[in-house]
N, C-alpha and C positions, 0 to 999 in steps of 0.2 A: 504493499499500500504506498502510495507516495507521501511524503512527509513534508513537501513545500505548499507554504501558505502564501497566498496571493491578497495580502492586504486590501487591495481594491475591490476583492469580492466578496469581502466581508461587509455585513451590515454595520453603519455607523450608526451610533444612539449619538442626537444631538439635543442638548437641551441639560435640564438639570431637574432635581427633586427637590431641591432646597425650597424652603417656605420664601414668600413672600416678607419683605423686600431684598432679603440676600440672593435670591435667584437673580437679577437682573445682570450683574458683571459676567455670569457664568452661562447664559441662555444660549448663545452660538456655539459653544465649545463642542466639539465631536469626539467620541472616542469608539475605535474598534478593538475590540477584544482578541487579541492575537493570542494569548494564552490559552483561553477558553477554544478556540479554534484548535489548537494543538492538543487538548484535553489534560492541560496541566492543573493539578489541584492543590498543588503545596505554595504554589505564588503566583500571582496575576501579571500578565504583562500587555498593556493597551498602547495603541497608537492614538495619542492626543494630537488634536490639530485645533491650534487658536488664532482664529481668525483676529485680524488688529481691532485692538481694544478691549479685546476677552480676557478672561482670568480661569485658569484652571479649574479654582474652588475657591471657598472662602479660606481663610486661614487656618489651619488646623495641626494637629498632632495626635499620633496613636498610641496607644497605651502598649499594644502589643505586637505590632507590626512594623518591619522595616519598609521603607521606602526608597526609590531612587528614581532618579531621572537623568536622561542624556537626550541633549538636545539633537536632532536630526539635522533640523534646517531652520534658519530663521534666527531671532535674537527674541529674547524673554528676559523678563525681570524677574528674580526670587527674590522674594520678600521672606524676612523671617527675622526673630526679635532682635537681631543683631544689626539690621538693616537692611539695606538693598545690593544685589550683585547683578551684574550684566553676564547672563549667560549665551554665547554664540554657537553656533554649530560646532559640534564636537565636544563642547563642555557636558560636565554633569557634577550631580550633587547627591547625598545621600542623608537619610533622615534614620537614623536609630530609633526604634520603639522605646516609648516610655519616657524620651527626652521632651521635656514641654516647651520646645521651639515652635509655635505655629509658623507655617510656612505656606507660601503657595506661589504661582507661578502668573506675572502678569504680560499680555503683548502689547506694549507700548508703540510698536514699530509699525511702519504702513504695510507690512508685508505678513503673509500667513506663517506662522511657526508650526512646525512638528517635532513631538517630543515622544520618546520612548518613556512610560511610566511602568513600574516594575515592583511589585510590593508583596509580601509574605500574605498568607490567607490562615489568621491564626482564629479558631473560635475565643469566643469570651472578649474579642477586640473591642474596645469603645474609642470614642476619640472626642476631643475638645475642640472648640473654635474660640481663639485667643481673642478676637476683635467684637465677638457678637455675641447675644444670649443664646447659644444653641449648644448642643452637645448630640453625640450618638451613643446612646446606651449600648453595653455589653449585647453583641449579637441583634443589635437594632429593637430590642424587646424592652419595653411593650409597644414602643413606636420607634419609627426609624430616626426621626429628629425628636429632640425634646429641650425644653427651655433649661438653662442651668440649676432648676427647682426641680426637674423631673416632671413637669406638665408637658404633656404632647402637643406637639403643633398640629393643628387640625387640618390646615389646608397644604396636604403633600401631594403633589400631580407632577408628570412632567411638565416643563414650561420649555417651550423653543423660542427661538429669536421672534416670530412673528405673531406670539400669542400676547393676549393684554396681560 
């Protein structure tokens, strides 16, 4: 059986499940799940497409999952607690599980950026969002996104770039 994966043939998921107003800067992002296409179970690999002006996510960190990003093309700004760094084609960065240093990527350029995202898949993982009142509880239960006091967000649905 062939192992080659053609990313252009995989469905692209565009948008975000973030509740309003946190969804706005991420609505036009696109992801193709390369790791799922390969049948990987221990870690995920995504091809992230960031049009100009779009963010990869809200700034966040994971309790038990490592993350790694590699810029395939374009230029993005990595925003962390330590400030901002420019990542260009060929640059990469990693985020160790449990380090409460929120991070995300922003495309402030005039050209699309492609980024490879790699992360472990650990049961019981949770994440915290550094700049906003939002968390993902362990395994996304009782709800995918909750306020920091544990109250679930009610309006969770995928929103793309053209939705109100």
